[in-house]
PDB file with one MODEL, atoms N, CA, C and O in Angstrom:
MODEL        1
ATOM      1  N   MET A   1     208.382 101.627 171.785  1.00  0.00           N
ATOM      2  CA  MET A   1     209.211 102.523 172.568  1.00  0.00           C
ATOM      3  C   MET A   1     210.502 102.824 171.802  1.00  0.00           C
ATOM      4  O   MET A   1     211.209 101.904 171.394  1.00  0.00           O
ATOM      5  N   ASN A   2     210.799 104.069 171.614  1.00  0.00           N
ATOM      6  CA  ASN A   2     211.990 104.478 170.885  1.00  0.00           C
ATOM      7  C   ASN A   2     213.158 104.590 171.856  1.00  0.00           C
ATOM      8  O   ASN A   2     213.126 105.382 172.798  1.00  0.00           O
ATOM      9  N   THR A   3     214.199 103.777 171.611  1.00  0.00           N
ATOM     10  CA  THR A   3     215.351 103.779 172.525  1.00  0.00           C
ATOM     11  C   THR A   3     216.482 104.658 172.024  1.00  0.00           C
ATOM     12  O   THR A   3     217.513 104.782 172.685  1.00  0.00           O
ATOM     13  N   GLU A   4     216.294 105.277 170.845  1.00  0.00           N
ATOM     14  CA  GLU A   4     217.342 106.145 170.319  1.00  0.00           C
ATOM     15  C   GLU A   4     217.399 107.421 171.140  1.00  0.00           C
ATOM     16  O   GLU A   4     216.370 108.006 171.476  1.00  0.00           O
ATOM     17  N   SER A   5     218.615 107.843 171.457  1.00  0.00           N
ATOM     18  CA  SER A   5     218.768 109.083 172.215  1.00  0.00           C
ATOM     19  C   SER A   5     219.239 110.185 171.279  1.00  0.00           C
ATOM     20  O   SER A   5     219.854 109.926 170.245  1.00  0.00           O
ATOM     21  N   LYS A   6     218.942 111.405 171.660  1.00  0.00           N
ATOM     22  CA  LYS A   6     219.381 112.550 170.873  1.00  0.00           C
ATOM     23  C   LYS A   6     220.848 112.821 171.181  1.00  0.00           C
ATOM     24  O   LYS A   6     221.308 112.583 172.297  1.00  0.00           O
ATOM     25  N   PRO A   7     221.585 113.324 170.181  1.00  0.00           N
ATOM     26  CA  PRO A   7     222.991 113.640 170.436  1.00  0.00           C
ATOM     27  C   PRO A   7     223.124 114.773 171.456  1.00  0.00           C
ATOM     28  O   PRO A   7     222.272 115.658 171.536  1.00  0.00           O
ATOM     29  N   SER A   8     224.185 114.729 172.215  1.00  0.00           N
ATOM     30  CA  SER A   8     224.447 115.778 173.199  1.00  0.00           C
ATOM     31  C   SER A   8     224.752 117.084 172.479  1.00  0.00           C
ATOM     32  O   SER A   8     225.080 117.071 171.293  1.00  0.00           O
ATOM     33  N   PRO A   9     224.651 118.205 173.173  1.00  0.00           N
ATOM     34  CA  PRO A   9     224.986 119.494 172.533  1.00  0.00           C
ATOM     35  C   PRO A   9     226.398 119.495 171.946  1.00  0.00           C
ATOM     36  O   PRO A   9     226.626 120.066 170.880  1.00  0.00           O
ATOM     37  N   ARG A  10     227.341 118.862 172.634  1.00  0.00           N
ATOM     38  CA  ARG A  10     228.728 118.807 172.144  1.00  0.00           C
ATOM     39  C   ARG A  10     228.800 118.034 170.830  1.00  0.00           C
ATOM     40  O   ARG A  10     229.484 118.449 169.894  1.00  0.00           O
ATOM     41  N   VAL A  11     228.090 116.903 170.767  1.00  0.00           N
ATOM     42  CA  VAL A  11     228.091 116.092 169.553  1.00  0.00           C
ATOM     43  C   VAL A  11     227.396 116.849 168.425  1.00  0.00           C
ATOM     44  O   VAL A  11     227.867 116.826 167.288  1.00  0.00           O
ATOM     45  N   ARG A  12     226.296 117.509 168.720  1.00  0.00           N
ATOM     46  CA  ARG A  12     225.597 118.298 167.694  1.00  0.00           C
ATOM     47  C   ARG A  12     226.503 119.389 167.134  1.00  0.00           C
ATOM     48  O   ARG A  12     226.495 119.650 165.931  1.00  0.00           O
ATOM     49  N   MET A  13     227.291 120.032 168.013  1.00  0.00           N
ATOM     50  CA  MET A  13     228.202 121.073 167.573  1.00  0.00           C
ATOM     51  C   MET A  13     229.252 120.487 166.617  1.00  0.00           C
ATOM     52  O   MET A  13     229.562 121.092 165.590  1.00  0.00           O
ATOM     53  N   GLN A  14     229.797 119.314 166.952  1.00  0.00           N
ATOM     54  CA  GLN A  14     230.783 118.656 166.090  1.00  0.00           C
ATOM     55  C   GLN A  14     230.158 118.294 164.744  1.00  0.00           C
ATOM     56  O   GLN A  14     230.791 118.447 163.700  1.00  0.00           O
ATOM     57  N   MET A  15     228.902 117.808 164.774  1.00  0.00           N
ATOM     58  CA  MET A  15     228.214 117.437 163.541  1.00  0.00           C
ATOM     59  C   MET A  15     228.024 118.658 162.645  1.00  0.00           C
ATOM     60  O   MET A  15     228.175 118.570 161.427  1.00  0.00           O
ATOM     61  N   GLN A  16     227.697 119.782 163.245  1.00  0.00           N
ATOM     62  CA  GLN A  16     227.514 121.009 162.471  1.00  0.00           C
ATOM     63  C   GLN A  16     228.829 121.449 161.835  1.00  0.00           C
ATOM     64  O   GLN A  16     228.840 121.913 160.695  1.00  0.00           O
ATOM     65  N   LYS A  17     229.944 121.306 162.566  1.00  0.00           N
ATOM     66  CA  LYS A  17     231.251 121.665 162.019  1.00  0.00           C
ATOM     67  C   LYS A  17     231.571 120.809 160.799  1.00  0.00           C
ATOM     68  O   LYS A  17     232.074 121.316 159.796  1.00  0.00           O
ATOM     69  N   VAL A  18     231.281 119.513 160.886  1.00  0.00           N
ATOM     70  CA  VAL A  18     231.565 118.598 159.789  1.00  0.00           C
ATOM     71  C   VAL A  18     230.674 118.911 158.593  1.00  0.00           C
ATOM     72  O   VAL A  18     231.127 118.860 157.449  1.00  0.00           O
ATOM     73  N   GLU A  19     229.401 119.237 158.854  1.00  0.00           N
ATOM     74  CA  GLU A  19     228.494 119.582 157.759  1.00  0.00           C
ATOM     75  C   GLU A  19     228.988 120.820 157.012  1.00  0.00           C
ATOM     76  O   GLU A  19     228.886 120.894 155.788  1.00  0.00           O
ATOM     77  N   LYS A  20     229.516 121.778 157.745  1.00  0.00           N
ATOM     78  CA  LYS A  20     230.000 123.003 157.119  1.00  0.00           C
ATOM     79  C   LYS A  20     231.336 122.794 156.416  1.00  0.00           C
ATOM     80  O   LYS A  20     231.587 123.391 155.369  1.00  0.00           O
ATOM     81  N   ASN A  21     232.189 121.955 156.983  1.00  0.00           N
ATOM     82  CA  ASN A  21     233.518 121.734 156.439  1.00  0.00           C
ATOM     83  C   ASN A  21     233.897 120.260 156.625  1.00  0.00           C
ATOM     84  O   ASN A  21     234.350 119.874 157.703  1.00  0.00           O
ATOM     85  N   PRO A  22     233.714 119.429 155.581  1.00  0.00           N
ATOM     86  CA  PRO A  22     234.010 118.004 155.709  1.00  0.00           C
ATOM     87  C   PRO A  22     235.458 117.680 156.055  1.00  0.00           C
ATOM     88  O   PRO A  22     235.753 116.550 156.444  1.00  0.00           O
ATOM     89  N   ALA A  23     236.373 118.646 155.923  1.00  0.00           N
ATOM     90  CA  ALA A  23     237.777 118.398 156.234  1.00  0.00           C
ATOM     91  C   ALA A  23     238.053 118.462 157.737  1.00  0.00           C
ATOM     92  O   ALA A  23     239.169 118.171 158.169  1.00  0.00           O
ATOM     93  N   VAL A  24     237.049 118.840 158.542  1.00  0.00           N
ATOM     94  CA  VAL A  24     237.225 118.939 159.997  1.00  0.00           C
ATOM     95  C   VAL A  24     237.514 117.556 160.558  1.00  0.00           C
ATOM     96  O   VAL A  24     236.807 116.595 160.253  1.00  0.00           O
ATOM     97  N   LYS A  25     238.532 117.459 161.360  1.00  0.00           N
ATOM     98  CA  LYS A  25     238.896 116.188 161.996  1.00  0.00           C
ATOM     99  C   LYS A  25     238.126 116.054 163.305  1.00  0.00           C
ATOM    100  O   LYS A  25     238.158 116.947 164.152  1.00  0.00           O
ATOM    101  N   LEU A  26     237.439 114.934 163.459  1.00  0.00           N
ATOM    102  CA  LEU A  26     236.718 114.668 164.702  1.00  0.00           C
ATOM    103  C   LEU A  26     237.647 113.952 165.670  1.00  0.00           C
ATOM    104  O   LEU A  26     238.536 113.212 165.249  1.00  0.00           O
ATOM    105  N   PRO A  27     237.444 114.171 166.965  1.00  0.00           N
ATOM    106  CA  PRO A  27     238.281 113.471 167.939  1.00  0.00           C
ATOM    107  C   PRO A  27     237.983 111.972 167.910  1.00  0.00           C
ATOM    108  O   PRO A  27     236.852 111.563 167.647  1.00  0.00           O
ATOM    109  N   ALA A  28     238.988 111.170 168.177  1.00  0.00           N
ATOM    110  CA  ALA A  28     238.816 109.725 168.215  1.00  0.00           C
ATOM    111  C   ALA A  28     237.923 109.359 169.399  1.00  0.00           C
ATOM    112  O   ALA A  28     238.029 109.933 170.483  1.00  0.00           O
ATOM    113  N   VAL A  29     237.044 108.391 169.161  1.00  0.00           N
ATOM    114  CA  VAL A  29     236.146 107.936 170.212  1.00  0.00           C
ATOM    115  C   VAL A  29     236.487 106.489 170.513  1.00  0.00           C
ATOM    116  O   VAL A  29     236.580 105.659 169.608  1.00  0.00           O
ATOM    117  N   LYS A  30     236.673 106.194 171.792  1.00  0.00           N
ATOM    118  CA  LYS A  30     236.971 104.825 172.194  1.00  0.00           C
ATOM    119  C   LYS A  30     235.661 104.149 172.592  1.00  0.00           C
ATOM    120  O   LYS A  30     234.929 104.626 173.461  1.00  0.00           O
ATOM    121  N   LEU A  31     235.389 103.028 171.932  1.00  0.00           N
ATOM    122  CA  LEU A  31     234.168 102.285 172.199  1.00  0.00           C
ATOM    123  C   LEU A  31     234.499 101.018 172.972  1.00  0.00           C
ATOM    124  O   LEU A  31     235.519 100.372 172.733  1.00  0.00           O
ATOM    125  N   GLY A  32     233.631 100.683 173.888  1.00  0.00           N
ATOM    126  CA  GLY A  32     233.799  99.463 174.650  1.00  0.00           C
ATOM    127  C   GLY A  32     233.463  98.251 173.806  1.00  0.00           C
ATOM    128  O   GLY A  32     232.833  98.380 172.756  1.00  0.00           O
ATOM    129  N   PRO A  33     233.880  97.066 174.255  1.00  0.00           N
ATOM    130  CA  PRO A  33     233.635  95.849 173.477  1.00  0.00           C
ATOM    131  C   PRO A  33     232.146  95.565 173.275  1.00  0.00           C
ATOM    132  O   PRO A  33     231.758  95.016 172.243  1.00  0.00           O
ATOM    133  N   ASP A  34     231.319  95.928 174.237  1.00  0.00           N
ATOM    134  CA  ASP A  34     229.884  95.682 174.086  1.00  0.00           C
ATOM    135  C   ASP A  34     229.282  96.554 172.987  1.00  0.00           C
ATOM    136  O   ASP A  34     228.421  96.094 172.237  1.00  0.00           O
ATOM    137  N   ILE A  35     229.724  97.802 172.883  1.00  0.00           N
ATOM    138  CA  ILE A  35     229.242  98.701 171.838  1.00  0.00           C
ATOM    139  C   ILE A  35     229.743  98.227 170.471  1.00  0.00           C
ATOM    140  O   ILE A  35     228.993  98.224 169.496  1.00  0.00           O
ATOM    141  N   LYS A  36     231.019  97.826 170.410  1.00  0.00           N
ATOM    142  CA  LYS A  36     231.570  97.322 169.145  1.00  0.00           C
ATOM    143  C   LYS A  36     230.802  96.086 168.689  1.00  0.00           C
ATOM    144  O   LYS A  36     230.508  95.944 167.502  1.00  0.00           O
ATOM    145  N   ALA A  37     230.477  95.195 169.615  1.00  0.00           N
ATOM    146  CA  ALA A  37     229.725  93.984 169.272  1.00  0.00           C
ATOM    147  C   ALA A  37     228.343  94.337 168.739  1.00  0.00           C
ATOM    148  O   ALA A  37     227.882  93.742 167.765  1.00  0.00           O
ATOM    149  N   LYS A  38     227.688  95.290 169.364  1.00  0.00           N
ATOM    150  CA  LYS A  38     226.352  95.716 168.925  1.00  0.00           C
ATOM    151  C   LYS A  38     226.419  96.330 167.523  1.00  0.00           C
ATOM    152  O   LYS A  38     225.585  96.022 166.672  1.00  0.00           O
ATOM    153  N   ILE A  39     227.402  97.190 167.283  1.00  0.00           N
ATOM    154  CA  ILE A  39     227.567  97.796 165.958  1.00  0.00           C
ATOM    155  C   ILE A  39     227.823  96.709 164.917  1.00  0.00           C
ATOM    156  O   ILE A  39     227.228  96.727 163.839  1.00  0.00           O
ATOM    157  N   GLY A  40     228.693  95.776 165.232  1.00  0.00           N
ATOM    158  CA  GLY A  40     228.989  94.678 164.308  1.00  0.00           C
ATOM    159  C   GLY A  40     227.758  93.855 163.994  1.00  0.00           C
ATOM    160  O   GLY A  40     227.533  93.490 162.840  1.00  0.00           O
ATOM    161  N   MET A  41     226.962  93.560 165.002  1.00  0.00           N
ATOM    162  CA  MET A  41     225.745  92.788 164.805  1.00  0.00           C
ATOM    163  C   MET A  41     224.774  93.528 163.879  1.00  0.00           C
ATOM    164  O   MET A  41     224.200  92.934 162.966  1.00  0.00           O
ATOM    165  N   GLN A  42     224.599  94.830 164.127  1.00  0.00           N
ATOM    166  CA  GLN A  42     223.697  95.631 163.302  1.00  0.00           C
ATOM    167  C   GLN A  42     224.178  95.702 161.854  1.00  0.00           C
ATOM    168  O   GLN A  42     223.373  95.600 160.929  1.00  0.00           O
ATOM    169  N   LEU A  43     225.491  95.877 161.650  1.00  0.00           N
ATOM    170  CA  LEU A  43     226.042  95.925 160.292  1.00  0.00           C
ATOM    171  C   LEU A  43     225.848  94.591 159.574  1.00  0.00           C
ATOM    172  O   LEU A  43     225.495  94.569 158.395  1.00  0.00           O
ATOM    173  N   ARG A  44     226.078  93.474 160.281  1.00  0.00           N
ATOM    174  CA  ARG A  44     225.879  92.167 159.661  1.00  0.00           C
ATOM    175  C   ARG A  44     224.428  91.970 159.258  1.00  0.00           C
ATOM    176  O   ARG A  44     224.151  91.440 158.182  1.00  0.00           O
ATOM    177  N   LEU A  45     223.506  92.389 160.102  1.00  0.00           N
ATOM    178  CA  LEU A  45     222.088  92.270 159.765  1.00  0.00           C
ATOM    179  C   LEU A  45     221.748  93.111 158.535  1.00  0.00           C
ATOM    180  O   LEU A  45     221.085  92.635 157.613  1.00  0.00           O
ATOM    181  N   MET A  46     222.202  94.349 158.531  1.00  0.00           N
ATOM    182  CA  MET A  46     221.884  95.258 157.438  1.00  0.00           C
ATOM    183  C   MET A  46     222.476  94.761 156.113  1.00  0.00           C
ATOM    184  O   MET A  46     221.765  94.698 155.110  1.00  0.00           O
ATOM    185  N   TYR A  47     223.748  94.414 156.099  1.00  0.00           N
ATOM    186  CA  TYR A  47     224.380  93.986 154.870  1.00  0.00           C
ATOM    187  C   TYR A  47     223.930  92.585 154.463  1.00  0.00           C
ATOM    188  O   TYR A  47     223.927  92.257 153.277  1.00  0.00           O
ATOM    189  N   GLY A  48     223.554  91.767 155.425  1.00  0.00           N
ATOM    190  CA  GLY A  48     223.011  90.445 155.108  1.00  0.00           C
ATOM    191  C   GLY A  48     221.732  90.560 154.307  1.00  0.00           C
ATOM    192  O   GLY A  48     221.507  89.788 153.375  1.00  0.00           O
ATOM    193  N   GLU A  49     220.887  91.528 154.665  1.00  0.00           N
ATOM    194  CA  GLU A  49     219.647  91.750 153.923  1.00  0.00           C
ATOM    195  C   GLU A  49     219.943  92.179 152.490  1.00  0.00           C
ATOM    196  O   GLU A  49     219.246  91.764 151.564  1.00  0.00           O
ATOM    197  N   VAL A  50     220.964  92.999 152.300  1.00  0.00           N
ATOM    198  CA  VAL A  50     221.336  93.448 150.959  1.00  0.00           C
ATOM    199  C   VAL A  50     221.820  92.265 150.130  1.00  0.00           C
ATOM    200  O   VAL A  50     221.434  92.121 148.970  1.00  0.00           O
ATOM    201  N   VAL A  51     222.657  91.421 150.714  1.00  0.00           N
ATOM    202  CA  VAL A  51     223.187  90.261 150.002  1.00  0.00           C
ATOM    203  C   VAL A  51     222.058  89.297 149.647  1.00  0.00           C
ATOM    204  O   VAL A  51     222.062  88.710 148.564  1.00  0.00           O
ATOM    205  N   ASP A  52     221.094  89.131 150.546  1.00  0.00           N
ATOM    206  CA  ASP A  52     219.983  88.213 150.307  1.00  0.00           C
ATOM    207  C   ASP A  52     219.079  88.669 149.168  1.00  0.00           C
ATOM    208  O   ASP A  52     218.351  87.855 148.599  1.00  0.00           O
ATOM    209  N   GLN A  53     219.111  89.944 148.828  1.00  0.00           N
ATOM    210  CA  GLN A  53     218.265  90.445 147.749  1.00  0.00           C
ATOM    211  C   GLN A  53     218.709  89.913 146.389  1.00  0.00           C
ATOM    212  O   GLN A  53     217.903  89.823 145.462  1.00  0.00           O
ATOM    213  N   GLY A  54     219.955  89.569 146.272  1.00  0.00           N
ATOM    214  CA  GLY A  54     220.449  89.045 145.007  1.00  0.00           C
ATOM    215  C   GLY A  54     220.683  90.139 143.972  1.00  0.00           C
ATOM    216  O   GLY A  54     220.516  91.329 144.243  1.00  0.00           O
ATOM    217  N   VAL A  55     221.068  89.705 142.798  1.00  0.00           N
ATOM    218  CA  VAL A  55     221.364  90.631 141.703  1.00  0.00           C
ATOM    219  C   VAL A  55     220.174  90.617 140.745  1.00  0.00           C
ATOM    220  O   VAL A  55     219.754  89.545 140.309  1.00  0.00           O
ATOM    221  N   PRO A  56     219.625  91.783 140.410  1.00  0.00           N
ATOM    222  CA  PRO A  56     218.505  91.816 139.461  1.00  0.00           C
ATOM    223  C   PRO A  56     218.889  91.199 138.116  1.00  0.00           C
ATOM    224  O   PRO A  56     220.034  91.298 137.675  1.00  0.00           O
ATOM    225  N   ASP A  57     217.912  90.565 137.477  1.00  0.00           N
ATOM    226  CA  ASP A  57     218.158  89.893 136.192  1.00  0.00           C
ATOM    227  C   ASP A  57     218.744  90.827 135.144  1.00  0.00           C
ATOM    228  O   ASP A  57     219.599  90.416 134.360  1.00  0.00           O
ATOM    229  N   ARG A  58     218.299  92.069 135.118  1.00  0.00           N
ATOM    230  CA  ARG A  58     218.806  92.990 134.091  1.00  0.00           C
ATOM    231  C   ARG A  58     220.301  93.257 134.277  1.00  0.00           C
ATOM    232  O   ARG A  58     221.015  93.458 133.294  1.00  0.00           O
ATOM    233  N   PHE A  59     220.789  93.263 135.532  1.00  0.00           N
ATOM    234  CA  PHE A  59     222.221  93.451 135.763  1.00  0.00           C
ATOM    235  C   PHE A  59     223.002  92.207 135.351  1.00  0.00           C
ATOM    236  O   PHE A  59     224.097  92.310 134.799  1.00  0.00           O
ATOM    237  N   VAL A  60     222.434  91.035 135.621  1.00  0.00           N
ATOM    238  CA  VAL A  60     223.085  89.787 135.215  1.00  0.00           C
ATOM    239  C   VAL A  60     223.234  89.772 133.698  1.00  0.00           C
ATOM    240  O   VAL A  60     224.286  89.407 133.174  1.00  0.00           O
ATOM    241  N   GLU A  61     222.157  90.179 132.985  1.00  0.00           N
ATOM    242  CA  GLU A  61     222.212  90.221 131.523  1.00  0.00           C
ATOM    243  C   GLU A  61     223.262  91.223 131.033  1.00  0.00           C
ATOM    244  O   GLU A  61     224.003  90.933 130.094  1.00  0.00           O
ATOM    245  N   MET A  62     223.329  92.390 131.661  1.00  0.00           N
ATOM    246  CA  MET A  62     224.345  93.387 131.279  1.00  0.00           C
ATOM    247  C   MET A  62     225.744  92.828 131.459  1.00  0.00           C
ATOM    248  O   MET A  62     226.600  92.998 130.591  1.00  0.00           O
ATOM    249  N   LEU A  63     225.980  92.162 132.579  1.00  0.00           N
ATOM    250  CA  LEU A  63     227.300  91.583 132.834  1.00  0.00           C
ATOM    251  C   LEU A  63     227.643  90.509 131.816  1.00  0.00           C
ATOM    252  O   LEU A  63     228.785  90.410 131.369  1.00  0.00           O
ATOM    253  N   ARG A  64     226.638  89.691 131.445  1.00  0.00           N
ATOM    254  CA  ARG A  64     226.877  88.669 130.418  1.00  0.00           C
ATOM    255  C   ARG A  64     227.299  89.320 129.107  1.00  0.00           C
ATOM    256  O   ARG A  64     228.232  88.860 128.449  1.00  0.00           O
ATOM    257  N   ARG A  65     226.604  90.397 128.731  1.00  0.00           N
ATOM    258  CA  ARG A  65     226.934  91.079 127.478  1.00  0.00           C
ATOM    259  C   ARG A  65     228.335  91.690 127.537  1.00  0.00           C
ATOM    260  O   ARG A  65     229.078  91.643 126.557  1.00  0.00           O
ATOM    261  N   LEU A  66     228.690  92.256 128.673  1.00  0.00           N
ATOM    262  CA  LEU A  66     230.026  92.848 128.807  1.00  0.00           C
ATOM    263  C   LEU A  66     231.121  91.803 128.716  1.00  0.00           C
ATOM    264  O   LEU A  66     232.212  92.075 128.215  1.00  0.00           O
ATOM    265  N   ASP A  67     230.823  90.601 129.204  1.00  0.00           N
ATOM    266  CA  ASP A  67     231.811  89.512 129.144  1.00  0.00           C
ATOM    267  C   ASP A  67     231.888  88.866 127.773  1.00  0.00           C
ATOM    268  O   ASP A  67     232.861  88.176 127.466  1.00  0.00           O
ATOM    269  N   ASP A  68     230.874  89.080 126.945  1.00  0.00           N
ATOM    270  CA  ASP A  68     230.826  88.450 125.615  1.00  0.00           C
ATOM    271  C   ASP A  68     231.744  89.210 124.651  1.00  0.00           C
ATOM    272  O   ASP A  68     231.485  90.374 124.347  1.00  0.00           O
ATOM    273  N   PRO A  69     232.811  88.568 124.170  1.00  0.00           N
ATOM    274  CA  PRO A  69     233.738  89.255 123.265  1.00  0.00           C
ATOM    275  C   PRO A  69     233.101  89.569 121.902  1.00  0.00           C
ATOM    276  O   PRO A  69     233.612  90.418 121.173  1.00  0.00           O
ATOM    277  N   ASN A  70     231.995  88.899 121.548  1.00  0.00           N
ATOM    278  CA  ASN A  70     231.339  89.132 120.262  1.00  0.00           C
ATOM    279  C   ASN A  70     230.270  90.210 120.333  1.00  0.00           C
ATOM    280  O   ASN A  70     229.725  90.611 119.305  1.00  0.00           O
ATOM    281  N   TYR A  71     229.967  90.680 121.526  1.00  0.00           N
ATOM    282  CA  TYR A  71     228.913  91.703 121.692  1.00  0.00           C
ATOM    283  C   TYR A  71     229.443  93.041 121.196  1.00  0.00           C
ATOM    284  O   TYR A  71     230.545  93.450 121.561  1.00  0.00           O
ATOM    285  N   GLU A  72     228.663  93.719 120.368  1.00  0.00           N
ATOM    286  CA  GLU A  72     229.100  94.982 119.781  1.00  0.00           C
ATOM    287  C   GLU A  72     228.411  96.196 120.389  1.00  0.00           C
ATOM    288  O   GLU A  72     228.549  97.297 119.855  1.00  0.00           O
ATOM    289  N   GLY A  73     227.682  96.038 121.477  1.00  0.00           N
ATOM    290  CA  GLY A  73     227.079  97.178 122.161  1.00  0.00           C
ATOM    291  C   GLY A  73     225.840  97.735 121.507  1.00  0.00           C
ATOM    292  O   GLY A  73     225.580  98.934 121.613  1.00  0.00           O
ATOM    293  N   LYS A  74     225.068  96.910 120.837  1.00  0.00           N
ATOM    294  CA  LYS A  74     223.853  97.395 120.161  1.00  0.00           C
ATOM    295  C   LYS A  74     222.680  97.360 121.111  1.00  0.00           C
ATOM    296  O   LYS A  74     221.568  97.728 120.733  1.00  0.00           O
TER     297      LYS A  74
ENDMDL
END
C-alpha cells in the first residue's frame, strides 16, 4: 500500500515556480514535532546506509597517494 500523497495544487504551483526560477523564495512551513521526528528518523536511516557502505578501496589508495610526499603523480 502506497502511503505517499500527491502534492496539493498550491504546492504543485510553488514547485513549478521554483523549477522555472530557482531564486523564487518559498514561504516558510512550520512542522510539528511529530513530523520533524519522522524526517529526522528517515534521514538517519538513509545516511546511516551510506556510512555503512564504507570507502571503496580505490579511493583509499588515491588518498594514500595524495598524502605521500614522495608520490609524483605517475
